[in-house]
C-alpha positions in Angstrom: 0.0 0.0 0.0 1.6 3.2 -1.1 0.9 6.2 1.0 1.8 9.3 -0.9 0.1 11.8 1.2 3.1 13.8 1.5 5.2 14.5 4.4 6.2 17.5 2.2 2.9 19.2 3.0 3.6 18.9 6.7 7.3 19.6 6.9 8.0 21.8 3.8 10.3 19.2 2.3 9.9 19.2 -1.5 12.2 16.2 -2.1 9.5 13.6 -1.5 7.9 13.4 -4.9 7.9 9.7 -5.6 6.0 7.1 -3.7 6.6 8.3 -0.2 8.0 5.9 2.3 6.9 5.3 5.9 9.7 4.8 8.3 12.0 2.2 6.8 9.4 0.6 4.5 10.1 1.0 0.8 8.0 0.4 -2.3 9.3 -3.2 -2.5 8.1 -4.4 0.9 4.9 -4.1 2.9 4.4 -1.7 5.7 5.3 -3.3 9.0 2.4 -3.6 11.5 4.1 -1.2 14.0 4.5 1.5 11.4 0.9 0.9 10.2 -0.3 1.5 13.8 1.8 4.7 13.9 0.2 5.8 10.7 -3.3 5.2 12.0 -2.4 7.1 15.2 -1.5 10.1 12.9 -5.0 10.0 11.5 -6.6 10.6 14.9 -6.7 14.4 14.6 -8.9 14.0 11.5 -11.1 11.3 13.1 -11.5 13.2 16.4 -14.1 15.7 15.1 -16.2 12.8 13.8 -15.8 10.5 16.8 -19.5 10.6 17.7 -20.5 9.9 14.1 -18.1 6.9 14.1 -19.7 5.5 17.2 -23.2 6.1 15.9 -22.3 4.5 12.6 -20.8 1.4 14.2 -23.9 1.2 16.6 -26.3 1.5 13.7 -24.4 -1.1 11.7 -24.6 -3.6 14.5 -28.3 -2.8 15.1 -29.0 -3.6 11.5 -27.1 -6.9 12.0 -29.3 -7.7 15.0 -32.5 -6.8 13.2 -31.6 -8.8 10.2 -30.7 -11.9 12.3 -33.9 -11.6 14.4 -35.9 -11.1 11.2 -34.3 -14.2 9.7 -35.1 -16.3 12.7 -38.7 -15.1 12.8 -39.1 -15.5 9.1 -37.9 -19.1 9.2 -40.8 -20.1 11.4 -43.2 -17.8 9.6 -42.4 -19.2 6.2 -42.2 -22.9 7.1 -45.0 -23.2 9.6 -47.3 -20.3 9.0 -47.3 -19.6 5.3 -46.6 -23.2 4.0 -48.5 -25.2 6.6 -51.0 -22.6 7.7 -50.6 -22.6 11.5 -51.7 -19.5 13.3 -49.2 -17.0 14.6 -47.9 -16.4 18.1 -48.8 -13.1 19.7 -45.3 -11.6 19.2 -45.2 -12.6 15.5 -48.6 -11.0 14.9 -47.4 -7.8 16.6 -44.3 -7.7 14.5 -46.3 -7.9 11.3 -49.0 -5.5 12.6 -51.8 -8.2 12.4 -54.8 -8.4 14.6 -56.1 -11.1 16.9 -57.7 -13.1 14.1 -54.3 -14.3 13.1 -53.3 -15.4 16.6 -54.0 -18.9 17.6 -55.7 -19.8 20.9 -53.0 -21.3 23.0 -55.4 -23.5 24.9 -57.0 -25.0 21.8 -53.7 -25.4 20.1 -52.2 -27.2 23.0 -55.3 -29.3 23.4 -55.2 -30.3 19.8 -51.7 -31.6 20.2 -52.8 -33.7 23.3 -55.9 -35.2 21.7 -54.2 -38.4 20.9 -53.0 -38.8 24.5 -56.5 -38.1 25.8 -58.2 -40.8 23.7 -57.4 -43.5 26.2 -58.5 -41.3 29.2 -61.8 -39.8 28.2 -64.4 -40.8 25.6 -65.2 -38.4 22.8 -68.6 -37.9 21.1 -69.2 -40.2 18.2 -71.0 -39.6 15.1 -70.5 -37.7 11.9 -71.9 -34.4 13.2 -69.5 -34.4 16.2 -66.5 -35.2 14.0 -67.3 -32.4 11.6 -67.9 -29.9 14.4 -64.5 -30.8 16.1 -62.6 -30.5 12.8 -64.1 -27.1 12.0 -63.5 -25.8 15.5 -59.9 -27.0 15.6 -59.1 -25.6 12.1 -60.6 -22.2 13.0 -58.6 -22.0 16.2 -55.2 -23.3 14.9 -55.1 -22.8 11.1 -55.0 -19.8 8.8 -57.3 -19.4 5.9 -55.7 -19.1 2.4 -56.3 -15.3 2.4 -54.7 -14.9 5.8 -51.7 -16.9 4.7 -51.3 -14.6 1.7 -51.5 -11.6 4.0 -48.7 -13.1 6.3 -46.6 -13.7 3.1 -47.0 -10.1 2.0 -46.3 -8.6 5.4 -43.2 -10.8 5.7 -42.0 -9.6 2.3 -42.5 -6.0 3.4 -40.5 -6.6 6.5 -37.5 -7.9 4.5 -37.9 -5.1 2.0 -37.6 -2.5 4.9 -34.4 -4.2 6.2 -32.8 -4.8 2.8 -33.8 -1.6 0.9 -34.2 1.0 3.6 -32.1 0.3 6.7 -29.0 -1.1 4.9 -28.8 1.7 2.3 -29.3 4.3 5.0 -26.4 2.9 7.0 -24.3 2.7 3.8 -25.1 6.4 3.0 -24.1 7.4 6.6 -20.8 5.6 6.1 -20.1 7.5 2.8 -21.1 10.8 4.4 -18.8 10.1 7.4 -15.8 9.3 5.3 -16.3 12.3 3.1 -16.3 14.5 6.2 -13.0 13.0 7.3 -11.6 13.5 3.8 -12.8 17.1 3.7 -11.1 17.8 7.0 -7.9 16.3 5.7 -8.0 18.3 2.5 -8.6 21.6 4.4 -5.7 20.8 6.7 -3.4 20.1 3.8 -4.3 23.4 2.1 -3.8 25.3 5.4 -0.3 23.8 5.8 0.5 24.5 2.1 -0.3 28.1 2.6 2.4 28.4 5.3 5.2 26.8 3.2 8.0 28.9 1.9 8.0 30.7 -1.5 11.0 28.5 -2.5 8.9 25.4 -2.1 6.1 26.9 -4.1 8.5 28.0 -6.9 9.8 24.5 -7.2 6.5 22.6 -6.7 4.2 21.6 -9.6 0.6 22.6 -9.7 -0.5 19.2 -10.9 1.3 17.6 -8.0 -0.5 19.7 -5.4 -3.9 19.0 -7.1 -3.1 15.3 -7.1 -2.2 15.2 -3.5 -5.4 17.1 -2.5 -7.8 15.0 -4.5 -6.1 11.6 -4.8 -3.8 11.2 -1.9 -6.4 12.4 0.6 -8.8 9.8 -0.7 -6.1 7.2 -0.2 -5.7 8.2 3.4 -9.5 7.7 4.0 -9.3 4.3 2.3 -6.5 3.4 4.8 -8.7 4.6 7.7 -11.6 2.5 6.4 -9.7 -0.6 5.4 -7.2 -0.7 8.3 -9.3 0.7 11.2 -13.1 0.9 10.7 -13.7 -2.4 8.8 -11.5 -4.5 11.2 -13.4 -3.1 14.2 -16.8 -3.8 12.6 -15.6 -7.3 11.5 -14.5 -8.1 15.1 -17.8 -7.0 16.5 -19.7 -9.1 13.9 -17.5 -12.1 14.8 -18.2 -11.8 18.5 -21.9 -11.3 17.9 -22.1 -14.3 15.7 -20.1 -16.4 18.2 -22.5 -15.3 20.9 -25.6 -16.3 18.9 -24.1 -19.7 17.9 -23.0 -20.3 21.5 -26.6 -19.8 22.7 -27.6 -22.8 20.6 -24.5 -24.9 21.3 -21.2 -23.9 23.0 -19.4 -26.6 21.0 -20.6 -25.1 17.7 -19.5 -21.7 18.9 -15.9 -22.8 19.5 -15.9 -24.6 16.2 -16.9 -21.4 14.6 -14.0 -19.6 16.2 -11.6 -22.3 15.2 -12.8 -21.9 11.6 -11.7 -18.3 11.6 -8.0 -19.3 11.9 -7.6 -20.6 8.3 -9.2 -17.4 7.1 -6.7 -15.3 9.0 -3.9 -17.5 7.6 -5.2 -16.8 4.0 -5.4 -13.1 4.7 -1.8 -13.0 6.0 -0.6 -15.0 2.9 -2.4 -12.9 0.2 -2.2 -9.4 1.7 1.5 -8.7 1.0 1.1 -10.0 -2.5 -1.9 -7.7 -3.1 0.0 -4.8 -1.6 2.9 -5.4 -4.0 0.6 -5.6 -7.0 -1.2 -2.5 -5.9 2.0 -0.5 -5.7 3.0 -1.7 -9.2 -0.4 -0.6 -10.6 -0.1 2.8 -8.8 3.4 3.3 -10.3 2.3 2.4 -13.8 -0.7 4.8 -13.5 1.6 7.6 -12.3 3.9 7.2 -15.2 
């Protein structure tokens, strides 16, 4: 990863016109982890004015993850048992879909219908065709949805997923873009303010195109470093911990298997990241020339 956001803007040194180095890292080797941490620490003055927005964005992103997970768990039961089979909804499910009491099954009748087979040996039931028809109609009305009601549940479930997929997620994505643009703008303003205090000798030797490139391109590279090396790892770690917690609630063994499965992914990341960095630097140098 080439970081060209120039130390020349900050120090007045005009000699750094190539791909700028960080510490002892050169264009032929990846940036060491310690120097990357130092680089991220230098971005804190630009992140500090937006710290509340960063916290809000991270919280909103995790809230969307929780809503999506809960919606998926509820939708699994709604689709398989309510829409396909036609069973009536629980009270919480009806409230989530804004449905009235007609869609909610009577718990007493639903439980009694499941215990009918066990009660056959204990108490005698009325016999005859009329009693059988009456019991069947009563049981179906209390525990089963009509075809029209099943279609209504299907439509409401589709609306719920549409809200999560097409409203909440895009809003959080737009908030992320807005946040990074504010960080980028703060960085650009700081670069211009420092450039105004440089000597006339520097400005007489500097090229106009180089300054424009640093303001518009190098500043965007810094925000990409902030996003890729700081924000995304923090969000990914939070998602991993949340996923582990959910899986652990079902089975602690599966939760630890999930954590163990992350190790090969980290090994692959460590293997491919330096190679991708080298190819990225080569592509940047070819574009610059």
